[in-house]
N, C-alpha and C positions, 0 to 999 in steps of 0.2 A: 556671557558676562558683558557688563556695560563700559563704554569708553571712559577712560580716565579724565578728569578735569584737567584744563591746561595748566596746573600747577604741577603737574608730573615733570616738566621741564626743569624748572627750577630745583627739581630734588634730583636729577640725574647727577652722577659722580664728577666730582670736578678734580679729585686728586689722581685720576688715572683715565686712560681713554674709555670712552662710552662704548659699550659693546651692541653695536648696531648690526644685526645679522639679516642677511639678504634671504628672503624666502625662496628666490629664483634659483638659489643653490642647494636647496634641500631636495630630498627625495620626493619628487611629487606624486610618485605612485604610493608612497607610506607615509605622507604628509604629516598627518597626526602624531604618528610614532617618533617621526624625525624631529618634531618641534618639540615633544616631550623630552627627546634626549638631550636636546641643547638647551632647554629652557632653564636649568640653573644657573647658566652663564650670561642669559640675555638681559640686556638693559631695553633694547627697542627691537621690533621686527620690522624690517625694511619690506615692503611689497612694490614692486614696479609695476607700472600700468602703462601699456603703450599700445597704439591704435594701428600700427602698420603704414602710418603716413609721417607723422612728426619723427617717428623712431622706426626703423625697419622691422623690430619684432612686434609680434602679437601677445600681449599678456598685460595683467591678470584682470579678473573681473570682480564685480562686488560682491557676488554670491561667496566667491572665495573668501574675501576679506571677511564677511560674515560668519562663515565658518571658522575661520581663524579665531575671530573675537569669541566664539563659543567654547573654543578650548584652551585659549590663552589668556593669562591676565596681563600680561605684557602690552605696552604700549605699541601701536601700530602706526607707522609712518607710511604712508602712501606716495609714491612719487609719480606724478603723472606727466607722461611723454605722450601729449594728445594736442591735436588742431585746437587752435582759439575756438572754433565754431561749437565743440562739445565740453570746453573747460566747464561751464558753469553747471551742466547737467550731471558731469562726471563728478564734480564736488558735492551736488547734492546726493548722488547715489553712494559715494564712498564715504561720505558723513553718515547716512543712514546705516551703512553697513557696519559703523562702530570705529572707524579711524580717529586716532588721537591727534594727528598731524597729518597735513596734506600740503605737499609741495608742488607747485607749478613752475615752468620755466621761465626765466626773465624774458626769453625770446616769445612767449606768450604776452608779450607787453601791451597789445592792442585790447586786451582784456584784463589785464593784471589788476588793475585798481577795483574793477568790478568784482574780480574773483577773490580779492582779499577782503573786501567788504562782507562779501558772502560767507566767507569763513569766519569772520568776526561774528556774523549773526548766528551762525551755526554753533558757535561756542568751539570751534576747533582751532588747532594752533597752525598758524601759517608758515609755511617754508618756501624758499626759492631755489631753482637749480640753475646752473650756469654751464651750457656746452663748452667744451675744452678749448675751442677757438673765439669764446665770446668774450670782448672785453670785460675784465671785472667791475670797471667803473659802472657800467650799467645798471649794476645792483643797488648804486649807492641812494637813488631817491626812494626806493622801497625799505631799506635795511631797518630803518626803525619800527616797521610794522610787522618784522618776521621773528620767529623763535627759532628758525633753523635756517641756514645759509650752506647749501651743498655745492661744491666745485666738483666736475667730472673731470677725470684725469685722463679718460680716454674718450674715443668716439662714441657716441649715445647708442645704447641698445645692443651693443655687441660684446660678447664676452671673450676672455683670453687675450686682452691687448697689453703692450706694455705701456708704462706710464709715460705720459708726454713730460719732456725735460724741463717745461715750465710750470710745473704743477706746484712745486716748492714757491716759486716767486708768486704764483697767482693766488696762493693761500695767505701769503704775508700781506699781499695787497687785501685781500678780503678782511683780514684780522683789524687792518688799520681802518677800513670803513666801518666796520661794526664798531670799533673805539670811537670813531668821531660821530656816529648818527644820534648819540644822547638819549638812546632807548634806556629806560628805568629798569627793563626786564631782561632776564638773560637770553643771548642769542647764540646757539652752539653752532659751529663753525665745522662742517663735514666735508670728508673725502670720499670720493666714491669712483672706482674704477682704476685698474692696474694695482691692486691691493696684493701686495707680495710680502714675504717676511723682509727682504732688502728694503722695501718701500716705505713700509709702514714706520720706521724709525724717523725716516726723513720726513713723512707727510706731518708726523706728529710734532717734530722739531719745528717746521714752518707753521705751527698753528692750528692744526687739525684737533679737535676735541673727540671726534669720532671717525672710524673709517669704517665704511660699508664692507663688512665681512661676507665673503661668499665661499669659494671652494677652500679659502685658508683656514676657515673654522670647520665648515661642514665636513670636508674630506682630511681633516688632520688626523694622524695616525693615533694621537693621544689629543683629545680635545682638554682634557684637564692640562696637560702640559702646555698646549698652545695658549691658554687663556691665561695661564699663569705667566707667561712670557710677555703676552700682550700688557698685562695688568701692572708689570713692573717696568714697563719702558718709560 
């Protein structure tokens, strides 16, 4: 299956939380089966990429994204957690693999403009992610070029942490930056990390249009009930 055009972002739901499912929380041994199980509920598939330097984890790789692209028609959002020196080559590889959206970090600012230019040339939607302790203001100069802006609510690349107490305030700041940037296209505000039943309503109220769903979705006793709850928020 080919990657969707950039227009898919404008068509994402506006009357409910967008359902962004993190492949990291799927059953990686039976990945195709697990993705088929959740597919009726998915708006976007989220795939984390980490080099073991920028983030402590090591995951995932272009061939996996290409494999997911073959079995799923859902848009794929690749979140790059990698050093500046490999950003451009990673963008090329993950664009070739079928990504519909690639997010780099605002902390990659030494190569950020070049990376965003490359994404434009490749016809792939651009996103940016901020670490939990990075001032939100640092994304302002890039905001109008983005289609997604994701704020991390926990330390990068580590599962199972509690949501940072400033996550809601930071989302409100980001929402104002998006409103002020003058973009004529849609920019989706996302929250990633610390996603629990008690935090999702708070994040949504603070302005998040999507939360990156990991175990909250994949390990739900009833996915149908869990997604009905999410869509009713």
